N, C-alpha and C positions, 0 to 999 in steps of 0.2 A: 300365902297373895292373892285381896280380896279383884278382884273386878275391876273397881275402884282405881287402887294404888297400880296395876298391870295398864291401865290406860295410862296413869299418869307416866307411868315409866318411860311408856313407849313416845310419848308425848317431849320428856326432858329429858333425862339423865340417857336416856336408854339408847338415842343416836351417839351420841356422847360415848355411851359404850362400845358401839359397836365402830367406830370410826377405833378408837383403841383396840380393840380384837382384832382388828385386820392390821395392825399395825404390830400387836405383840405376835401373829403369823410367822412374824419375819425376824422377830426376834432371835436373838444366840443363835442367829448363822453364823456371826466372828463377821473378821474381815480380814480373814483370806483372799478376797482378791484384790485387797489392795497395797499388796505390795508382790514384789516378782521371786521373794524369797518362798520355798516351801514350805509348808507345815507337817511340825512332826507331829506324831502321837506323845505330846509334852501337855500333861490335862495342868500344868501349872503357869503355863504362858495360855491357856485358854480364857477370851475375857469372858465377863460374866454373861450368866443364858437368862432367860425369864423367869418370874418371881414362880413358877410354877415347878421349875426345876431341881433351886434350893442344890444344898449342895452332898456330894457324897458323906455318908453317916462315918464318922469317926468311931473305929470301936477300938476299947481299950482292951491289947494279949488278954487282959485279965480276965476279961468278960469269954472269952474265948474258949469253951469248956471241952470241945471235942474237934477232933480232926480227923478227915475220912479221904484215902487218895482214890482215885478211877481215873481212865484213863479219859475217859467222854462223860460229861456231867448236862442234861435236860433238865431246863429249868421249865415247868405247865406243861402240862399233860392233857393235853386237849386235839385241836383239832392240827398243830404245825407241830406238837409236842411231841403224841404219840408215835408217828408216823419216824419221825425221827428217831426216838427211845428205839422201836423196833429195825430201822436200819443200822443205826450202829451197832446193836446186839450182834445181828447176823451176820455184819460186817466184820464180826472175830474181836469188838473192843470191850474193855471192863466198864460199865455205861452204868449209873446211877440217875432217875428220874427224879426231878422234886417237884410234890404236887402242894399247892396254900391248901387244897382240899383234904377235906376228910376222905374221900372215894375219886376215881377217876369220873369227871364230869363229861357225859356224852358228845364226841366230837360233832359236827354241822354233817348233816347225813344229803348234803346237795352239790353235786361233787362233778363242778365242769371241767373235762376234758376233751380233746381233740385226736381222735384216731384211731381210738381205743377199739378192743376187738368184735365187741356189743357196737360199737356206730359201725364198724366198716362190715358187719354183716348187716346191719340193716338198711345201710345206705345201697346196701345191692337190692335191696324192693323196695327203698323211698331214696332214689339219687337228687329228687330235687333239696335235701337237705343236707347233699355232699358237701365239706365243709373246706373249701381254698385257705393256706395257710396265712395267705401273705393277705389274701382280705380280711381277713378276722384280728390278725393283728393290728393291720392302720384301722380298722373299726373301735379298737379297745387305745391307741395312739388321740386317734382322732376325740372320742367323745372324753378323751386327759387334758386334752388340746395341747397334749406338746409334752406337757410335765410328767413326763415319763421316762424310765429307761428301756430303751426299744429294745435292748440285747436280754435285759430278762420277761418282757413279753415274750420273745423270739423263743425265750428256752422254757416259758407254761407250754407252748403253744407245740413244742418238738419235744417235752419230758412229758407231759401231763397222761397221753395215752397208756405209754409203757406204766406209769403210777399206777393207774386201774385196772390195768390188767395183775400187777402185783398185789396193790389191793384185796382184788376179787378171788386171786388165787391163794389167800388167806383166809378169809371170810366163810368162802366158799366149800375149802376143803373138808368138812365133816357136815355136807347138808346142812347147816343150821339159817344159813343169810342165802341171798341171789342176789346178784347186783344189776339193777334195772336198767336199762338208759333208754330216757324219755324220744320215740323214736322217731319225734315229728314235733314241729314248735307249732303247729297250729293253725300261720297266717298266710303259707305259701296260696299264693295265688285270689287272693281274696283283697288285694287289695292295702295290705296293711303298710302304715307310712314308715312306720321303721321295722329294720329285716331282725327277726331276732334268730339265734344259732344254736341247734339241736345240742347240747355240750353237757345235759345235766345227767348224770347215774345218782342211783339211789338204792343203799343195800337195806334190801328186803328179809324181815325176821318167819322164817318158814316153819317155825314150834312156837308151839305156847307158854312158854316159861319164862316168868318175870326176872330171872335170874341170870337169864343170857341175855346181852345188852351188844350194841357193833362196837362202843368203846372196850367193854369189857372182854373182847374176843381176841379187839388188838391189842389191851395190856396184858391177856395169856400169851398170847403170841412171841413178845418180850420176853416176856419170863421165863418160857420153853429158851428161850435162844440169849439166857445169863443175862439180862437186864434186872437191875433191881430199883425197890423206888420206896422212895420213903416222903410219906404222909405228910398234912400237919406241921410245912414247913414252908416257912417265907423268905423269899430271895432282899436282903438285904444290899448289896451290892457285890459290883462285880470287882477281881486285886489282879493286877499287872503287874509284870517285873519291870524293873529297871528300863529294856527296851521298851518299854509301852504293848508287851503282850500281856492278854488278859491269861491269867494261869488257875481261875476256879472263881470261888465264890463264895462270899459268907452271908450264914442262912441265918433265918431266926428258927425256934422248934415253937411251934404253937400251943404248945401245953404246959411246958416249965418257962419258957420265953429265954431258954438258953442261947447261946450264941455258937452256931456250928460252922469249920471254915472245911470247905472241902476243893478239894487240890483235883484240878485237872489236869494232866500232863498230853493230852491232843487237843481237848478243846471245850469251851462251855458254848449248848445253845439254846439262846432265851425264844420264850415261846410264850410270854405269856398274857397276850392277847389284848393289845391296844389301852386306851383309857376311855372307855365310855362312861364310865363312872365316875371319871374324876373332872365334878362340874368347873373347876378353876382351870383347870385344862382345856375343856371343852370350849370354854367363853373365851377364853384368848386363842384358842387354834380357828373355831370354825361356830363363833355364836350364832351365826344363823341358825343352825340345828339345836341350839337351847331355844329357838322364841320357837319352831315346830313342831318342839317335843312334848310329847301326853306320854308322863310315864306308868306304864306297867307291870305288873310280879315278874313277865318272865326278861324284864329286858336285864342286860351285862353287869358284872362286877368290878370287871376290869380298870383299875386308876392307871396305869402307863409306868409300873413301875420296872418293866422290861428296857422301854424308851428310856427312862431314865439315868439307868445303871449304863446304856449305852453313850448317851450323851458323855455321864461319867470319865469316861474313858477316851473322850472324843468325838464321837461320833456327830453327826451333822444330823441336820432332820428335814424332811419332805418341807419347799417352800407354803405350801399351801395345804389346810384341814383339808381333813377326804374322811364319809361317810356310808355303811349302808344303814338306810331309812326307807322304812315302807309306810305308805298309807293306812297301817289295822289297827291305827289307836284308834279311841274315840272319848270324847268330855261330856256333861251334859248341855242341856239346852240355856245353861246360868251360867257359863265356862269358858274361857277359851286357851287354845294352846298354850305353851311354853313350861319350861324342866318345872315348875314346883308344885304343877299340877301332876293329880292322880288317877287316873283313868281305866277305862276297860278295853280290853283287845276286839278288833273288831276285823278280822279275816277276810268280811266281805268288800272292806274299802277296797280295795284294788282293781275290783268290775270297773268298770269305765262307763259306769250311768250318767245322770246329770248329776254336775257337780256345781254350787252354786256362794257366790261367797255372802258374808253374813250382810251383806247389803240386798242378798234376793236375787244378783246376778249372775248370769253364767262368765268364764273369766279365762278359760282354756279348753284345746283338745282334750278332752277327758281319757285319747284314745294312748295315749303319749308312759316314753316308762315312769313307773313311780317316782323318780325322782324328779322327774320334771315337773309330775304334781303336783307334787310337795316345794319342788321351790315356787312355780307360780303361785302359790299359795303361800307365801313368804310374802310377795308384793301386793295383798289382797289385805282389809284391814283383820288386826289381830292373828295374822300368819293363822287362820282357821277357814276350811271351808264346812258346804252340807253336803253329804250324800243324800238322795231322792233318789227312789227305785216302787216299783211298784209291783203288785201280788203276781205279775205273771213273769218273776225274776227267771224261775228255773228254764222256761224254754230259751229265755233272751241271752241265760248265761251260756247255751249251748249255742245258742247262733256267735255270740260274740265271741267265741271259743281263743280264750286267754290261753297264757304262753307260760313256761317257766312252774315256779314257785306258787303261782296265785291260784294254778287250773284249779278247777271244780270236777270233770270231767277225766276220764280214761286219756290217754294218749291212744292214740292209730296203733300202735304194735301193743296196747294193754296193760304198759306199766299206769301204775298207777295213780295219780294223785298225791298230792301232799294231804290234801281236806275235799271232801264229796260234797257234792251237790245239795244230799240229801240230811246233812249235818246241818243246814244254815239255819233251816225255820226254828230250829229249837233255841239256836243263838238268839235269834232274833227276839225271839219270848222271854229269855232269859236278860237280856239287853233292853229290853221295854221293860220288864217289871223292875228292873233298876234305874230306871231313869235317863237312859242314853236313847236308846233309840224308842224316837215316835213315831203313832200310825194314825190314821185317819180317813176316814171316806172322801174326803174333798181334799182340792189342795190347797185351798184358803184355813182349811183348817191344820190342817200340816202347817203352813208357813207359820201359824199364833202359834202351835205346839215349839216350835223351833225358836222362836223371837227373832223370828222374818220377817221385816217389811210385809205384809200380805198382798200387796197390789201388784208390787215389782216381782217378786216370786210367781205371782200367777201368772203372769206376762211373759215370764221368760221360759216360764214352762209351756205356753200356748206354742210360743216362737218353736221352741225345740222338738213338738211333738209335730209340726207344720213342716221343719226340715227332715224328720223322719219319715212323715210322708209321699214327700216328695223325692225323697232318696240322695238330701244333697244339704249339708253343713255351711250355709254360704257365711255365716260368722268364723267358724274357727276349722272348719275343713275336715271335720270327723271321718271318719271313715264309713262309707252308705251301710256296709253289715253289722258294724258295733253301734249304727243311731235307729234305735232301735224307741217306737214310741210307747212314751207313758202315761197309758189310759185303760189300766186294769185296776181301778181301787179293790180294797184298800191299797194309800199310798202309804210309804215308810221315807222315814229321812233321820240323819244323827247327824252331828256333827264332829270332823273327824282333823286329825292331828298325825303325827309320825309316831312311828314306830323307830328309837331309837337302837339299831341290835349293832352296830359295832361300829368302832373308828380301825379306819385302812391306810392311813396314812403313818407314818414312821421314820427311823433311819436310814437312808436309801443303805443299798448293800449292792455289791459285785455281783457277777454269777458263780463266785464261788462261795455266795450266802455270808461275806466276810461285810458288817459294818467298814463304810469308810468316812475318812476326815474330808475336810475343805479341800485338799490340795488333790482329793481322789485316791489315797490311803489305804489300803485296806489296813482293817486292825486286827492282828494275829491271833490268835485261838479261841476268837469271840464269834460266833455264829448268829445270825438274826432270823428267824420264821413270823408266819404269819402276818399277823396284827402290829407286832414290833418293828415288823420292817417296810421299810417303803422304797419309792422308785418304780413303783406297780401301778398306783391310782392319782388320781386328782381331782378333788372339788366333790364330785361327788361316786359310785358304785354304776358302774354298765349292767345296768338290768334286763339286758336282751341276752346276755350270755348264762342261761342257768347254770349256779352251780361254779362262777367263774374267781369267785374269791377263798371259797371250800379248796374249789380245786387245785388253786396256787398255792396256797396253805400247804394243803398235802403233798403237792409234787415238789415244792422246795423241803420242806421238812424231810421228805426218803433221801434226798440229795444233799442235807446239812451232815444226816448220820454217816451218808456212805463216804461224804469227804472228811468229817473229823475223825472216824474211824480208820480209814485207809492211809490218811496224812495224804492226800492228794493235791489240798491245799492250805 
C-alpha cells in the first residue's frame, strides 16, 4: 500500500474498521450470561463465532490413513510444548510430540520467575531487588486493568522458581549450559518512574558447537525419558467423545498430505503459539497493533490453530486482544508503519532518547515501558515516530541504565546482556546504507532527511536540550538520569514502529490448565499452555517483568505435562 492510499484509509474506511474490529473482539463470546441454565460442553448448541473462527473441518473417515495411540499428545514443540513433553515423559506417560516444522524451533530464552535458587542467592548480596510475591502479583493485575484470572498469576508466582530450578538441573547436567540470572534491574535508587522487577533468567551456552542448542537439549531430555516426536505434522482439529471430553487430534502430514488420527487416552496439550501471523484475526482482536506494526523477517508464523481448535471444542476466548510488542522495527523516511509494510530490525529503538512525531514534536515520556511508547505513538499521525540520538550514545546508554532484554551492558552480577553496546555502530551503518537510519552534522539537515518539519524539529530539540541542562523535564517528567543532552554531532535519526513478537490472549484456562466454557466448566482431556491459553494478560504485555510471558509459558507447560501424565486433573 502506498503512503497516499494508507492516508486515505485512515481518513475514511480505517475509522470504521477500527470500530468494527473493537466490536469483533467481543464477538463469539456467546450468550451464556443471558440465561440461568448452565452451559454444557455441547458444541452443537454454541452460537456462531467470529468470521476468523470458521467451523471445525469435516474429515471423511476414508481420508484418515493412519491411527496412532498414545497417552499424552503435545501439539507444538517450542516454549510451552517442550517443557510439557519433558514433564509428561518424566512422569511416566507414553507421549508423542507433534511439530509442524521439520526440526525443533528454539524456545524463548528470557524466562521470568520468582524465587529461583539463583535469585535467592543473588538477593543475599542485592537485597534491594528481593521480590514480594503479593506486590508483583498485584502489579501484573494492575497492568491488565483486572482483566485476568488472579489464580493463574498466583500460580506463576508460586511455581516459576521451581520450574527454573528443574530446567537448570536438566540443561546444566553435562556442563554445556549455564543458567544466568539478571541479578539487578538497573533502576533502584535512581528515580525511575516505573518499577522494574528482577525476574529474568537466560540459558548461556558454554561450548562452541553449533549443533548444541537450548531447544535441542530440552528435546534430547524428553527423548531420553521415552518421548517420541513427529515433525512436519500440522494440527487440524481435536476430537471429542459424547461427553465432550477431548480424546485426541486429527493432524495432516505435511509431506504427502494424508490425515492422521492420534488418540490420547490421558490428554491433549495444545501449545501452538498464538495468532501473530493471522492478519484477519489480529485485525478483529487488536486492530491497533496492525497499525503500529512493521514487518521484519524475525516475526512469528503462528496463525491461531490451537485457539481455534479449543474454541471448536467449546472454549471461550479472552475479552480483549493482547500482544508482546517492542519498538525495535524501523522504516524509511518516506514510509509509515502498518501491517502491509516490510522494514528492518532496529534493536536500539527501546533506548529512551528523544522521540518525536512526524510533525517534529515530542509527545510523551520516552522512558516508559516499550508498549507505553508504542501506544502513545498510536495517538500520533500515521502511528509512526522518529528516534533521535547523537554520537555520544555509548556513554549515554550506560547512564540511562536500561533494564531487561533491551539492556546493552552486562548486569551487576556479570550476567551478559542480550545485545552488547559494541554491536550498535555497525548496525547503524548497515541501516544507513540501506536507507533507514539518517545521519547529519546539524539538526536542520537531519530533520530534512527524515521528512520532518525542520523548524518544529529544531525547536523541539533545543527545548529538550534545555531540560537536560537544567535536569528537569517540564513537559513529560522524564527521569533526570535519562534526560541526556543531544549536543554531540553527528546526529542520527530513524522512523520507528512496532516489532510484533507474539499475541498473548487466548482461551481462558483454570489452574489445572484446562480451557473452560462460558459457565466456567473445564473441557476434560484438553490442556492449553503458552499463547493458546488466556486469562493471564490483557491489552498489553507488562514489559517491566523480564521474561514473564516465556516464564509463564514454561511454568504452565511443565505443570500441564505432569497433570496429564499423572491424571491429577
